C-alpha positions as CSV (number, residue, x, y, z in Angstrom):
1,M,-3.4,-11.3,-23.2
2,Q,-0.6,-12.1,-20.5
3,R,-3.1,-14.2,-18.6
4,V,-3.4,-16.7,-21.7
5,A,0.1,-16.7,-22.6
6,Q,1.0,-17.4,-19.1
7,D,-1.5,-20.4,-18.4
8,W,-0.6,-21.8,-22.0
9,L,3.3,-21.4,-21.0
10,V,2.6,-23.6,-17.8
11,L,0.6,-26.1,-19.8
12,Q,3.9,-26.2,-22.4
13,L,6.2,-26.4,-19.5
14,T,4.5,-29.0,-17.6
15,G,2.8,-31.3,-20.1
16,G,-0.7,-30.1,-19.4
17,S,-0.9,-29.9,-15.6
18,G,-3.8,-28.6,-13.9
19,S,-2.3,-28.7,-10.5
20,A,0.9,-26.4,-11.6
21,L,-1.7,-24.4,-13.5
22,G,-3.6,-24.0,-10.2
23,I,-0.5,-23.1,-8.3
24,T,0.6,-20.5,-10.6
25,T,-2.9,-18.8,-10.2
26,G,-2.7,-19.2,-6.4
27,L,0.6,-17.5,-6.4
28,Q,-0.3,-14.7,-8.2
29,F,-3.4,-14.1,-6.0
30,L,-1.9,-15.1,-2.7
31,P,-0.1,-11.7,-2.0
32,V,-3.8,-10.1,-2.6
33,L,-4.8,-12.5,0.3
34,L,-1.7,-11.3,2.4
35,L,-1.1,-7.7,1.6
36,S,-4.4,-6.4,0.6
37,P,-5.3,-5.0,3.8
38,Y,-2.3,-3.1,4.7
39,A,-2.6,-2.0,1.1
40,G,-5.8,-0.4,2.1
41,V,-3.8,1.7,4.6
42,I,-1.4,2.7,2.3
43,A,-3.9,3.9,-0.6
44,D,-5.9,6.1,2.5
45,R,-2.5,7.9,3.2
46,F,-1.0,8.4,0.2
47,P,-2.0,10.1,-3.4
48,K,-3.6,7.2,-5.2
49,R,-2.5,8.6,-8.5
50,R,1.3,8.3,-7.4
51,L,1.0,4.7,-5.8
52,L,-0.8,3.5,-9.3
53,Q,2.3,4.8,-10.8
54,V,4.6,2.5,-8.6
55,T,2.4,-0.3,-8.8
56,Q,2.0,-0.3,-12.5
57,A,5.7,-0.2,-12.5
58,V,6.4,-3.2,-10.6
59,M,3.8,-5.4,-12.8
60,A,5.5,-3.9,-15.9
61,G,9.1,-5.3,-14.3
62,A,7.6,-8.7,-13.7
63,S,6.1,-9.1,-17.0
64,L,9.4,-7.7,-18.8
65,V,11.5,-10.6,-16.9
66,L,9.1,-13.4,-17.6
67,G,8.9,-12.5,-21.5
68,L,12.3,-12.3,-21.8
69,I,13.5,-15.4,-20.2
70,T,10.8,-17.2,-22.4
71,V,12.0,-15.9,-25.5
72,L,15.6,-16.7,-24.7
73,G,14.4,-20.3,-24.0
74,V,15.8,-20.5,-20.4
75,V,12.6,-20.3,-18.4
76,E,11.1,-23.1,-15.8
77,V,8.2,-23.6,-14.1
78,W,9.5,-22.0,-11.1
79,H,10.5,-19.1,-12.8
80,V,6.7,-18.5,-13.8
81,Y,5.9,-19.3,-10.2
82,L,8.1,-16.7,-8.7
83,L,7.2,-13.8,-11.2
84,A,3.5,-14.8,-10.8
85,F,4.2,-13.9,-7.2
86,V,6.1,-10.6,-7.6
87,F,3.4,-9.6,-10.2
88,G,0.7,-10.4,-7.4
89,I,2.7,-8.3,-4.9
90,G,2.1,-5.2,-7.5
91,S,-1.6,-6.2,-7.9
92,A,-2.2,-6.4,-4.2
93,F,-1.2,-2.9,-3.7
94,D,-2.8,-1.6,-7.3
95,A,-6.1,-3.0,-7.0
96,P,-7.4,-0.9,-3.5
97,A,-5.6,2.0,-4.9
98,R,-7.2,1.7,-8.4
99,Q,-10.7,0.7,-7.2
100,S,-11.1,3.6,-4.6
101,F,-9.3,6.1,-7.3
102,V,-12.5,6.0,-9.4
103,S,-14.4,7.7,-6.9
104,E,-12.0,10.6,-7.0
105,L,-12.7,10.9,-10.7
106,V,-16.3,11.7,-10.6
107,D,-19.3,13.4,-8.3
108,Q,-21.0,10.9,-5.9
109,D,-23.9,10.7,-7.8
110,D,-21.9,9.3,-10.8
111,V,-19.7,6.5,-8.9
112,T,-22.1,3.8,-10.2
113,N,-22.4,5.1,-13.6
114,A,-18.2,5.0,-13.3
115,V,-17.6,1.9,-11.6
116,G,-19.7,0.4,-14.8
117,L,-18.0,2.1,-17.3
118,N,-14.4,1.3,-15.8
119,S,-15.5,-2.4,-16.2
120,A,-16.7,-1.7,-19.6
121,A,-13.5,-0.6,-20.9
122,F,-11.6,-3.3,-19.2
123,N,-13.8,-6.0,-20.5
124,L,-13.2,-4.6,-24.4
125,A,-9.9,-5.3,-23.6
126,R,-10.7,-8.6,-22.5
127,I,-12.7,-9.2,-25.4
128,L,-9.8,-8.6,-27.7
129,G,-6.7,-9.6,-25.7
130,P,-7.4,-13.5,-25.1
131,G,-8.4,-13.9,-28.7
132,L,-5.4,-11.7,-30.0
133,A,-2.9,-14.0,-27.5
134,G,-4.2,-17.3,-28.8
135,L,-4.0,-16.1,-32.4
136,M,-0.3,-14.9,-32.0
137,I,0.5,-17.7,-29.9
138,G,-0.7,-20.1,-32.8
139,A,1.0,-18.0,-35.5
140,L,4.4,-18.0,-33.5
141,G,4.4,-22.0,-33.6
142,G,2.1,-22.5,-30.1
143,G,5.4,-23.3,-28.1
144,A,6.9,-21.4,-25.2
145,A,8.7,-19.1,-26.9
146,A,5.7,-17.7,-28.6
147,T,3.9,-17.0,-25.3
148,G,7.1,-15.0,-24.7
149,W,5.9,-12.3,-26.9
150,V,2.7,-11.9,-26.2
151,I,3.9,-11.3,-22.4
152,L,6.4,-8.6,-23.6
153,I,3.6,-6.8,-25.3
154,N,2.0,-6.8,-22.1
155,A,5.2,-5.5,-20.4
156,V,5.5,-2.1,-22.8
157,S,1.7,-1.7,-22.6
158,Y,1.9,-0.1,-18.9
159,G,3.8,2.7,-20.3
160,A,0.6,3.9,-21.3
161,T,-1.2,3.8,-18.1
162,I,2.0,5.3,-16.2
163,T,2.1,8.2,-18.7
164,Q,-1.6,9.0,-18.7
165,L,-1.6,8.8,-15.0
166,Q,1.0,11.6,-15.0
167,R,-0.9,13.9,-17.5
168,M,-3.9,13.8,-15.4
169,D,-4.9,17.4,-14.0
170,T,-5.0,16.9,-10.3
171,D,-7.1,20.1,-9.6
172,L,-10.1,18.1,-11.3
173,L,-9.9,15.0,-8.8
174,H,-12.1,14.8,-5.8
175,T,-9.1,13.9,-3.9
176,P,-10.1,13.4,0.2
177,K,-7.5,14.7,2.5
178,P,-4.8,11.6,3.1
179,V,-5.5,10.0,6.6
180,A,-2.6,10.4,9.1
181,R,-0.9,7.6,10.5
182,T,-2.5,6.3,13.6
183,P,-2.2,3.0,15.3
184,G,-4.4,0.2,14.5
185,M,-5.9,1.8,11.3
186,L,-6.1,-1.7,10.0
187,L,-8.5,-2.7,12.7
188,D,-10.6,0.6,12.6
189,G,-11.2,-0.2,8.9
190,I,-12.1,-3.9,9.8
191,R,-14.7,-2.8,12.7
192,Y,-15.9,-0.2,10.5
193,V,-17.2,-2.7,7.8
194,R,-18.3,-5.5,10.3
195,S,-20.6,-2.4,11.7
196,Q,-22.3,-2.7,8.1
197,P,-24.8,-5.3,7.2
198,K,-25.0,-4.7,3.8
199,M,-21.0,-4.6,3.2
200,L,-20.9,-8.0,4.9
201,M,-23.4,-9.4,2.9
202,V,-21.3,-8.4,-0.1
203,L,-18.2,-9.7,1.3
204,V,-20.0,-13.3,1.7
205,L,-21.4,-13.2,-2.0
206,V,-18.0,-12.3,-3.7
207,F,-16.2,-14.8,-1.1
208,F,-17.9,-17.7,-2.4
209,A,-17.7,-16.4,-6.1
210,G,-14.3,-15.5,-6.2
211,T,-12.9,-18.5,-4.2
212,F,-15.0,-21.3,-6.1
213,G,-16.6,-19.7,-9.0
214,M,-14.0,-17.5,-10.8
215,N,-11.2,-19.9,-11.5
216,F,-11.8,-19.2,-15.4
217,Q,-8.1,-19.5,-15.9
218,I,-8.2,-23.0,-14.9
219,T,-11.5,-24.2,-15.9
220,S,-11.5,-23.0,-19.2
221,A,-8.1,-24.3,-20.0
222,L,-8.6,-27.7,-18.7
223,M,-12.3,-27.8,-20.7
224,A,-10.4,-26.6,-24.1
225,T,-7.6,-28.9,-23.7
226,E,-8.7,-32.1,-22.2
227,V,-12.6,-32.3,-22.5
228,F,-12.7,-31.0,-26.2
229,G,-8.9,-31.6,-27.5
230,K,-8.6,-28.0,-28.7
231,G,-5.6,-25.8,-28.8
232,A,-4.1,-22.5,-28.0
233,S,-6.4,-20.4,-30.4
234,E,-9.6,-21.9,-29.3
235,F,-8.7,-21.6,-25.9
236,G,-8.1,-17.6,-26.2
237,L,-11.0,-17.6,-27.7
238,L,-13.1,-18.6,-24.9
239,G,-11.9,-15.8,-23.0
240,S,-13.1,-13.5,-25.6
241,F,-16.5,-15.0,-25.7
242,M,-16.7,-14.4,-21.8
243,A,-15.6,-11.0,-22.1
244,I,-18.5,-10.4,-24.3
245,G,-20.8,-11.1,-21.7
246,S,-19.0,-9.2,-19.4
247,L,-18.9,-6.1,-21.6
248,A,-22.8,-6.6,-21.7
249,G,-23.1,-6.6,-18.0
250,A,-20.6,-3.8,-17.6
251,L,-22.6,-1.6,-19.7
252,M,-26.0,-2.6,-18.3
253,S,-24.3,-1.6,-14.9
254,A,-23.3,1.8,-16.2
255,R,-26.5,2.6,-16.6
256,R,-28.1,2.1,-13.0
257,S,-28.1,4.7,-10.4
258,T,-29.0,2.6,-7.6
259,I,-28.1,-0.9,-6.6
260,R,-30.9,-3.1,-5.0
261,V,-29.9,-6.4,-2.7
262,R,-32.4,-8.1,-5.0
263,L,-30.0,-7.7,-7.9
264,L,-26.8,-9.0,-6.1
265,I,-28.5,-12.2,-5.2
266,V,-30.0,-12.8,-8.5
267,A,-26.6,-12.2,-10.2
268,A,-25.0,-14.6,-7.7
269,L,-27.5,-17.5,-8.4
270,G,-27.5,-16.8,-12.2
271,F,-23.8,-16.8,-12.1
272,G,-23.6,-20.2,-10.0
273,A,-26.4,-21.8,-12.2
274,A,-24.6,-20.6,-15.7
275,E,-21.3,-22.6,-14.3
276,I,-23.4,-25.7,-13.8
277,A,-24.9,-25.4,-16.9
278,A,-21.3,-24.8,-18.4
279,G,-20.1,-27.9,-16.9
280,L,-22.6,-30.3,-18.6
281,M,-22.3,-28.8,-22.1
282,P,-21.5,-31.9,-24.6
283,S,-19.7,-29.7,-27.3
284,Y,-17.0,-27.2,-27.7
285,V,-19.7,-24.7,-29.4
286,L,-22.2,-25.0,-26.7
287,F,-19.5,-24.4,-24.0
288,A,-18.6,-21.2,-25.7
289,A,-21.7,-20.1,-26.3
290,M,-22.5,-20.4,-22.5
291,C,-19.3,-18.3,-21.9
292,P,-20.9,-15.0,-22.5
293,V,-23.7,-15.9,-20.1
294,I,-21.3,-16.4,-17.4
295,G,-19.4,-13.4,-18.1
296,F,-22.8,-11.4,-17.8
297,C,-23.9,-12.7,-14.5
298,T,-20.1,-12.3,-13.2
299,L,-19.9,-8.5,-14.2
300,T,-23.3,-8.1,-12.9
301,L,-22.7,-9.3,-9.7
302,L,-18.8,-7.7,-9.2
303,N,-19.8,-4.4,-10.4
304,S,-23.1,-4.1,-8.2
305,A,-20.8,-5.4,-5.3
306,N,-17.8,-2.9,-6.0
307,A,-20.3,0.1,-6.6
308,T,-22.2,-0.8,-3.2
309,M,-19.0,-1.1,-1.3
310,Q,-18.0,2.2,-2.7
311,L,-21.1,4.0,-2.2
312,E,-22.0,2.6,1.2
313,S,-18.5,3.7,2.7
314,D,-17.4,6.8,4.3
315,P,-14.3,8.6,2.2
316,V,-12.1,8.4,5.1
317,Y,-12.3,4.6,5.1
318,R,-12.7,4.0,1.4
319,G,-9.5,2.8,0.5
320,R,-9.2,0.3,3.5
321,V,-12.5,-0.9,2.4
322,M,-11.7,-1.6,-1.0
323,A,-8.8,-3.4,0.0
324,L,-10.9,-5.8,2.4
325,Y,-13.2,-6.1,-0.7
326,M,-10.4,-6.9,-3.0
327,T,-8.8,-9.5,-0.4
328,I,-12.2,-11.1,-0.3
329,V,-13.1,-11.3,-3.8
330,M,-9.3,-12.0,-5.1
331,G,-7.5,-13.1,-1.9
332,G,-9.6,-16.5,-2.2
333,T,-8.2,-17.3,-5.4
334,P,-5.1,-19.2,-3.7
335,L,-7.4,-20.8,-1.4
336,G,-9.8,-22.2,-4.2
337,S,-7.6,-22.7,-7.4
338,P,-5.3,-25.5,-6.0
339,V,-8.5,-27.5,-4.9
340,I,-10.1,-26.5,-8.4
341,G,-7.2,-27.8,-10.3
342,W,-7.0,-30.9,-8.1
343,V,-10.6,-31.6,-8.7
344,G,-10.2,-31.3,-12.5
345,E,-7.5,-33.7,-12.2
346,T,-9.1,-36.3,-10.0
347,F,-12.7,-36.1,-11.0
348,G,-12.5,-34.6,-14.4
349,P,-12.6,-30.9,-15.7
350,R,-16.3,-30.9,-15.8
351,W,-16.7,-30.8,-11.8
352,T,-14.2,-27.8,-12.0
353,L,-17.5,-25.9,-12.9
354,I,-20.1,-28.0,-11.6
355,L,-18.9,-28.0,-8.0
356,G,-17.9,-24.2,-8.4
357,G,-21.3,-23.5,-9.3
358,V,-22.9,-25.1,-6.5
359,L,-20.7,-23.4,-3.9
360,V,-21.9,-19.9,-5.6
361,I,-25.5,-20.7,-5.1
362,V,-24.9,-22.0,-1.5
363,G,-22.8,-18.6,-1.0
364,A,-25.9,-16.6,-1.9
365,G,-28.0,-18.3,0.4
366,L,-25.8,-17.8,3.1
367,A,-25.6,-14.1,2.2
368,S,-29.3,-13.7,2.1
369,S,-29.5,-15.4,5.7
370,L,-27.0,-13.0,7.0
371,L,-28.7,-9.7,5.9
372,L,-32.0,-10.9,7.0
373,R,-30.8,-11.6,10.6
374,S,-29.1,-8.2,10.7
375,N,-32.1,-6.5,9.7
376,A,-34.0,-8.2,12.0
377,R,-31.6,-7.7,15.1
378,R,-31.6,-4.1,14.1
379,R,-35.5,-3.5,14.1
380,P,-36.1,-4.0,17.5
381,A,-33.1,-1.6,18.4
382,A,-34.4,1.3,16.1
383,T,-38.0,0.8,17.6
384,D,-36.6,1.2,21.1
385,R,-34.5,4.3,20.4
386,V,-37.8,6.2,18.9
387,E,-40.0,5.4,21.4
388,E,-37.5,6.3,24.5
389,P,-37.8,10.1,23.9
390,A,-41.5,9.9,23.8
391,E,-41.6,8.0,27.3
392,D,-39.1,10.6,28.6
393,L,-41.5,13.6,27.4
394,V,-44.3,11.8,29.2
395,E,-42.9,11.5,32.3
396,A,-41.5,14.8,32.2
397,S,-45.0,16.4,31.6
């Protein structure tokens, strides 16, 4: 709900500026790019349950302040920029702890299912949230003050999460022993990921998808308002339509016990193709019909990537691994969103989707090439390691 309300607030304050919308999104995700690697070290060193309570409180505070100044009618664009950045700081420390905390809630065999169910719950909220936000903003007059009430509802909602974290039975958690502080912990995590070809392939995929493809806040807003001439309610419904596909993708991911590389590549190619098709749709109805397809491909890619990173990682490094993953998948947004916003203003909103889709497909090709080259290099090395002991045995005989 807050995502829709914040975007609509920026459009109201700037007269529909795509660049301002891109700056807001970029500032909200910039801390993820800057702080997530360090946040992964913190997630490995401290109890994730307590860390999540702190991060949730920070995001609640940013939402509360933004909601209040908006309702009181004193909000300015720079206020939104600043509070989006503060919200992003909370998100930067929240994401790696939250993602790696999933594997502490279940046995190792159930991690893939848990990741899928976690996304299903999240996307069920995404189905209801944007539509409710759009309807509320429209019912309250459609102005800036209306968005403030929606943002205040989000601020209050964090209390439920903080309370449930407090009520958890810690004896039932599969919590690894916290890692002691040592010099070079961050570099150790990066070196560990670099030694894993499948993880590197996943990071290339999510970089292109997150940086150039997943700018839905900008693309949907510009398509709804500038191309199809719609208002807040129709804009909010686009998020709900996309979340329907995301929920379907999440539920299908929850059924899988293993993740194949082929699934990751196909999901990325489908995502890119769906974005290109959406950018070519001639009407709002047809564009809305493509949103579930985009949501399905996006969640299939992200859930599969998330589960792969968790299953392939050593528990000692898992916080840092997931931090690096979140840095790539979300941290690329500050780089991509201003560019996508500029493309929308310069060449038209349709090109934000077409260009994003093309670049996601390019990323899938690069990721496939990277994995194939890594496997080709490893095969001779593996053959050499197997044959050497045999040769030594012959010589000894």
